[in-house]
C-alpha positions as CSV (number, residue, x, y, z in Angstrom):
1,M,103.4,151.7,144.2
2,K,103.6,154.5,141.6
3,K,101.5,157.1,140.1
4,I,101.6,157.6,136.4
5,E,100.5,161.1,135.0
6,A,100.2,161.3,131.3
7,I,99.2,164.4,129.3
8,I,98.0,163.3,125.9
9,R,96.0,164.7,122.8
10,S,92.5,164.7,123.3
11,R,91.9,162.7,120.1
12,K,94.0,159.9,121.2
13,F,92.2,159.4,124.5
14,D,90.0,156.5,123.3
15,E,92.8,154.7,121.9
16,V,94.8,155.0,125.1
17,K,91.8,153.9,127.1
18,E,91.2,151.0,125.0
19,S,94.8,149.9,125.0
20,L,95.1,150.1,128.8
21,A,91.9,147.9,129.0
22,E,93.5,145.3,126.9
23,K,96.2,145.1,129.4
24,G,93.8,144.7,132.4
25,I,94.0,148.4,133.5
26,H,90.4,149.5,133.6
27,F,90.4,152.3,136.2
28,F,92.1,155.8,136.2
29,T,91.2,159.5,136.7
30,F,91.2,161.8,133.6
31,Y,90.3,165.3,133.1
32,E,90.6,168.1,130.5
33,V,93.6,170.3,130.8
34,K,95.1,173.3,128.9
35,G,98.7,173.9,128.3
36,F,101.2,176.0,126.4
37,G,104.5,174.6,124.9
38,H,106.5,174.1,121.8
39,Q,103.3,173.5,119.8
40,K,101.7,176.9,119.8
41,G,97.8,177.4,120.5
42,K,95.5,178.2,117.4
43,E,94.7,181.6,116.1
44,L,91.0,181.9,115.8
45,S,89.2,184.3,113.5
46,Y,85.8,185.8,114.5
47,R,84.1,188.4,112.4
48,G,87.3,189.4,110.7
49,A,89.3,189.6,114.0
50,I,92.2,187.2,114.8
51,Y,92.2,185.9,118.4
52,D,95.0,183.9,119.9
53,A,93.7,180.9,121.8
54,G,97.0,180.7,123.5
55,Y,96.7,177.3,124.8
56,I,96.4,173.6,123.8
57,A,93.6,171.4,124.9
58,R,94.6,167.9,126.3
59,I,93.6,165.1,128.4
60,K,95.5,164.2,131.6
61,L,95.3,160.7,132.9
62,E,96.3,159.8,136.5
63,I,96.7,156.1,137.4
64,I,97.9,154.5,140.7
65,L,99.4,151.1,140.2
66,S,101.4,148.4,141.9
67,D,105.1,148.4,140.8
68,E,104.5,145.2,138.7
69,F,102.1,146.9,136.4
70,V,103.8,150.3,136.1
71,E,106.0,149.3,133.0
72,T,103.2,147.9,131.1
73,A,101.0,151.0,131.5
74,Y,103.9,153.3,130.8
75,E,104.8,151.6,127.4
76,T,101.0,151.1,126.5
77,I,100.2,154.8,127.0
78,A,103.4,155.8,124.9
79,K,102.5,153.7,122.1
80,A,98.8,154.4,121.9
81,A,99.4,158.2,122.3
82,H,102.2,158.5,119.9
83,T,101.6,160.3,116.5
84,G,105.3,161.6,115.9
85,E,104.3,165.2,116.0
86,N,105.0,168.0,118.3
87,G,102.8,168.0,121.1
88,D,102.3,164.3,121.6
89,G,102.4,164.9,125.5
90,L,104.3,163.7,128.4
91,I,104.4,160.7,130.9
92,L,105.5,161.2,134.4
93,V,106.1,158.3,136.9
94,T,106.4,159.3,140.5
95,P,106.5,157.1,143.7
96,V,103.5,156.9,145.9
97,L,104.5,157.2,149.6
98,S,101.2,156.1,151.1
99,I,97.6,155.5,150.1
100,K,94.4,154.5,151.9
101,N,91.1,153.4,150.5
102,I,88.5,155.6,152.3
103,R,85.8,153.0,152.0
104,S,87.5,149.9,153.2
105,G,90.2,151.4,155.3
106,L,92.8,149.2,153.4
107,E,96.3,150.7,153.0
108,G,99.2,150.2,150.6
109,S,98.8,148.1,147.6
110,K,95.8,146.3,149.1
111,S,94.0,149.5,148.7
112,I,93.8,149.5,145.0
113,N,92.4,146.9,142.5
114,I,95.6,146.1,140.7
């Protein structure tokens, strides 16, 4: 089993979500994150003063999958989130050493729906 973490542009979230659903991946965790990187944050103007927001708003997805679905999810996210511009994001894949479904008590790949 693997965990995929993807940091993507907020405006690409719906496209990524729909693309994953088309591949049969209907569940994941997501939340808003802020980062700083090569693509600099925006400068905002308020009443004539310029403020540096200093961060970039993004969405972070976390998906835990059986090994057989990892490549499909990885390629689907990469394709749906791509714009070709700086700041498209990152996809990380890491091994999951153990997992247990709290409700059912099932462990390993039996504990997830895929």
